[in-house]
SELUMMI-896882 format. One record per residue (C-alpha): residue number from 1; x, y negated, z. Coordinates in nm, 2 decimals. Example, Ala and Ser with C-alpha at 12.3 -4.5 7.8 and 13.67 -1.06 7.14 Angstrom:
R   resi     east    north       up
R      1     1.23     0.45     0.78
R      2     1.37     0.11     0.71
// end
This chain:
R   resi     east    north       up
R      1     7.63   -11.44     9.78
R      2     7.63   -11.45     9.40
R      3     7.73   -11.79     9.27
R      4     7.91   -11.91     9.58
R      5     8.28   -11.94     9.62
R      6     8.47   -11.75     9.89
R      7     8.67   -11.96    10.14
R      8     8.90   -11.66    10.22
R      9     8.92   -11.80    10.57
R     10     8.95   -11.45    10.73
R     11     9.29   -11.41    10.55
R     12     9.62   -11.56    10.65
R     13     9.74   -11.79    10.37
R     14    10.12   -11.75    10.34
R     15    10.38   -11.90    10.11
R     16    10.60   -11.61    10.00
R     17    10.93   -11.65     9.81
R     18    11.10   -11.37     9.62
R     19    11.43   -11.45     9.45
R     20    11.35   -11.82     9.48
R     21    11.01   -11.80     9.32
R     22    10.72   -11.89     9.56
R     23    10.36   -11.78     9.54
R     24    10.06   -11.79     9.77
R     25     9.97   -11.46     9.93
R     26     9.66   -11.39    10.13
R     27     9.72   -11.13    10.41
R     28     9.48   -10.95    10.64
R     29     9.46   -10.64    10.85
R     30     9.70   -10.40    11.01
R     31     9.85   -10.07    10.92
R     32    10.04    -9.97    10.60
R     33    10.05   -10.23    10.33
R     34     9.85   -10.24    10.01
R     35     9.93   -10.49     9.74
R     36     9.60   -10.58     9.57
R     37     9.65   -10.78     9.25
R     38     9.36   -10.99     9.12
R     39     9.18   -10.95     8.80
R     40     9.09   -11.22     8.55
R     41     9.00   -11.50     8.62
R     42     9.15   -11.48     8.97
R     43     9.08   -11.40     9.33
R     44     8.70   -11.40     9.29
R     45     8.46   -11.32     9.57
R     46     8.43   -10.97     9.43
R     47     8.81   -10.92     9.45
R     48     8.81   -11.05     9.80
R     49     8.52   -10.82     9.90
R     50     8.73   -10.52     9.78
R     51     9.03   -10.65     9.97
R     52     8.82   -10.66    10.29
R     53     8.70   -10.30    10.23
R     54     9.06   -10.19    10.21
R     55     9.15   -10.40    10.52
R     56     8.86   -10.25    10.71
R     57     8.98    -9.90    10.62
R     58     9.30    -9.95    10.82
R     59     9.54   -10.12    10.59
R     60     9.73   -10.45    10.57
R     61     9.62   -10.62    10.25
R     62     9.85   -10.85    10.06
R     63     9.66   -11.04     9.79
R     64     9.89   -11.26     9.58
R     65     9.75   -11.55     9.38
R     66     9.87   -11.50     9.02
R     67     9.63   -11.72     8.82
R     68     9.30   -11.91     8.85
R     69     9.14   -12.08     9.15
R     70     9.15   -11.88     9.47
R     71     8.81   -11.78     9.59
R     72     8.63   -11.93     9.29
R     73     8.31   -11.77     9.14
R     74     8.40   -11.65     8.79
R     75     8.23   -11.88     8.54
R     76     8.27   -11.83     8.17
R     77     8.43   -12.15     8.05
R     78     8.67   -12.18     8.34
R     79     8.76   -11.82     8.31
R     80     8.84   -11.85     7.94
R     81     9.08   -12.14     8.03
R     82     9.26   -11.92     8.28
R     83     9.29   -11.64     8.03
R     84     9.44   -11.87     7.77
R     85     9.69   -12.01     8.01
R     86     9.80   -11.66     8.13
R     87     9.84   -11.53     7.77
R     88    10.10   -11.80     7.70
R     89    10.27   -11.79     8.04
R     90    10.63   -11.67     8.05
R     91    10.53   -11.45     8.35
R     92    10.30   -11.22     8.15
R     93    10.32   -11.01     7.84
R     94     9.97   -11.00     7.72
R     95    10.03   -10.86     7.37
R     96    10.18   -10.55     7.22
R     97    10.56   -10.54     7.19
R     98    10.62   -10.77     7.48
R     99    10.73   -10.50     7.72
R    100    10.70   -10.53     8.10
R    101    10.56   -10.86     8.24
R    102    10.83   -11.05     8.43
R    103    10.59   -11.11     8.72
R    104    10.62   -10.74     8.81
R    105    10.97   -10.81     8.94
R    106    10.83   -11.06     9.18
R    107    10.55   -10.81     9.28
R    108    10.81   -10.54     9.35
R    109    10.98   -10.79     9.59
R    110    10.65   -10.85     9.76
R    111    10.62   -10.47     9.81
R    112    10.96   -10.46     9.97
R    113    10.87   -10.74    10.20
R    114    10.53   -10.59    10.29
R    115    10.69   -10.25    10.36
R    116    10.95   -10.41    10.59
R    117    10.68   -10.60    10.78
R    118    10.42   -10.32    10.81
R    119    10.63   -10.00    10.81
R    120    10.49    -9.66    10.73
R    121    10.59    -9.42    10.46
R    122    10.54    -9.68    10.18
R    123    10.32    -9.93    10.01
R    124    10.01    -9.90     9.79
R    125     9.97   -10.10     9.47
R    126     9.62   -10.16     9.32
R    127     9.60   -10.34     8.99
R    128     9.28   -10.47     8.83
R    129     9.22   -10.55     8.46
R    130     9.49   -10.80     8.35
R    131     9.71   -10.67     8.64
R    132     9.60   -10.31     8.61
R    133     9.92   -10.17     8.46
R    134    10.13   -10.37     8.71
R    135    10.05   -10.11     8.97
R    136    10.23    -9.85     8.76
R    137    10.54   -10.06     8.68
R    138    10.56   -10.16     9.04
R    139    10.64    -9.79     9.11
R    140    11.00    -9.86     9.00
R    141    11.02   -10.01     9.36
R    142    11.09    -9.71     9.59
R    143    10.85    -9.85     9.85
R    144    10.55    -9.81     9.62
R    145    10.41    -9.46     9.66
R    146    10.04    -9.51     9.59
R    147     9.97    -9.67     9.25
R    148     9.61    -9.73     9.14
R    149     9.56    -9.85     8.79
R    150     9.21    -9.99     8.74
R    151     9.08   -10.06     8.39
R    152     9.42   -10.20     8.26
R    153     9.35   -10.44     7.98
R    154     9.70   -10.52     7.85
R    155     9.82   -10.53     7.58
R    156     9.51   -10.71     7.46
R    157     9.58   -10.65     7.09
R    158     9.66   -10.28     7.09
R    159     9.40   -10.05     7.26
R    160     9.63    -9.75     7.25
R    161     9.94    -9.91     7.39
R    162    10.08    -9.97     7.75
R    163    10.21   -10.30     7.89
R    164    10.56   -10.16     7.97
R    165    10.90   -10.16     7.81
R    166    11.04    -9.83     7.68
R    167    11.31    -9.83     7.94
R    168    11.07    -9.89     8.23
R    169    10.83    -9.63     8.09
R    170    11.10    -9.37     8.09
R    171    11.21    -9.46     8.45
R    172    10.86    -9.45     8.58
R    173    10.79    -9.11     8.42
R    174    11.12    -8.98     8.57
R    175    11.03    -9.10     8.92
R    176    10.68    -8.96     8.90
R    177    10.81    -8.62     8.79
R    178    11.10    -8.62     9.05
R    179    10.90    -8.73     9.35
R    180    10.56    -8.58     9.26
R    181    10.38    -8.92     9.26
R    182    10.02    -8.94     9.15
R    183     9.87    -9.23     8.96
R    184     9.49    -9.28     9.01
R    185     9.30    -9.48     8.74
R    186     8.95    -9.58     8.65
R    187     8.76    -9.71     8.35
R    188     8.40    -9.72     8.21
R    189     8.35    -9.50     7.90
R    190     8.25    -9.79     7.67
R    191     8.51   -10.04     7.79
R    192     8.66   -10.22     7.49
R    193     8.94   -10.37     7.70
R    194     9.05   -10.04     7.84
R    195     8.98    -9.77     7.59
R    196     9.01    -9.39     7.59
R    197     9.32    -9.44     7.37
R    198     9.49    -9.63     7.65
R    199     9.41    -9.35     7.90
R    200     9.55    -9.10     7.65
R    201     9.87    -9.30     7.64
R    202     9.90    -9.29     8.02
R    203     9.85    -8.91     8.01
R    204    10.11    -8.87     7.73
R    205    10.36    -9.06     7.95
R    206    10.28    -8.91     8.29
R    207    10.12    -8.57     8.22
R    208     9.91    -8.42     8.50
R    209    10.03    -8.69     8.74
R    210     9.79    -8.93     8.57
R    211     9.44    -8.89     8.72
R    212     9.22    -9.09     8.49
R    213     8.86    -9.10     8.59
R    214     8.58    -9.23     8.36
R    215     8.24    -9.36     8.47
R    216     7.93    -9.39     8.25
R    217     7.87    -9.75     8.13
R    218     7.51    -9.73     8.22
R    219     7.60    -9.71     8.59
R    220     7.76   -10.06     8.59
R    221     7.61   -10.36     8.75
R    222     7.39   -10.53     8.49
R    223     7.41   -10.87     8.65
R    224     7.78   -10.96     8.68
R    225     7.91   -11.31     8.71
R    226     7.90   -11.53     8.39
R    227     8.27   -11.46     8.29
R    228     8.21   -11.09     8.29
R    229     7.87   -11.12     8.12
R    230     7.97   -11.36     7.84
R    231     8.35   -11.32     7.80
R    232     8.43   -10.96     7.90
R    233     8.10   -10.85     7.75
R    234     8.10   -10.48     7.85
R    235     8.11   -10.26     8.16
R    236     8.47   -10.31     8.28
R    237     8.54   -10.39     8.65
R    238     8.46   -10.07     8.84
R    239     8.51   -10.18     9.20
R    240     8.45   -10.56     9.16
R    241     8.22   -10.74     8.92
R    242     8.05   -10.43     8.79
R    243     8.02   -10.24     9.12
R    244     7.67   -10.16     9.25
R    245     7.66   -10.18     9.63
R    246     7.44    -9.88     9.69
R    247     7.54    -9.58     9.90
R    248     7.62    -9.29     9.67
R    249     7.64    -9.50     9.36
R    250     7.93    -9.39     9.12
R    251     8.11    -9.72     9.16
R    252     8.09    -9.70     9.54
R    253     8.22    -9.34     9.51
R    254     8.51    -9.48     9.31
R    255     8.58    -9.73     9.58
R    256     8.58    -9.46     9.84
R    257     8.81    -9.24     9.63
R    258     9.06    -9.52     9.60
R    259     9.06    -9.58     9.97
R    260     9.09    -9.21    10.03
R    261     9.39    -9.19     9.79
R    262     9.56    -9.47     9.97
R    263     9.50    -9.31    10.31
R    264     9.63    -8.98    10.19
R    265     9.95    -9.13    10.05
R    266    10.01    -9.39    10.32
R    267     9.91    -9.19    10.62
R    268     9.62    -9.37    10.78
// end
């Protein structure tokens, strides 16, 4: 329910270490693995709802805690604090010129672990907002074969740039071309955090392998949690805070398309 936190008690809470760095990861389901990364300001009830939809579609969901309070309802003041902390964290590169965020190396290790545990042809990676582009740079891990880039907001200070180093960008483009990978992406048309310029930059890098889909802003949920209403301030989170839970709604169609993309690539 709106306003209530989510205890996440239907997920297994695990301490996962990659190269000596430990993080909490919430795991649920069976079948091929999907790494679902949270959006700002953390693993909200809406992020957890999307994770359950992916789980119920026949996947094992790995939901790493990267910032914020796990399960918390996204309030404006608390969310602003989380954003400020993340922007100065050594794990993230929130601004132009910073290159690839170091946390992506840890996420690639999580993908390797998840693939070893769950098997199948590979792993899906779904990024949201602050973590949106991480799904693309995770594709430098061979196990990641289904990247979904949702409304990527980094870098915050350059709407036409991508949060990735030149070296990693070239390597990702080479793998996409060599292996025929597809990259699925979503944004709302008036999103000031993920603009048309940013989608154009993805297409310039990836060509036709980039499937960027744009929803009309007027289709977004008009009553999102306070952080999204007061801080984000525009239609932004396609399958979480701004999703409208009605059959046939464009945001629900986007949810179904993401799940279908994962199923096609991962073989469920």
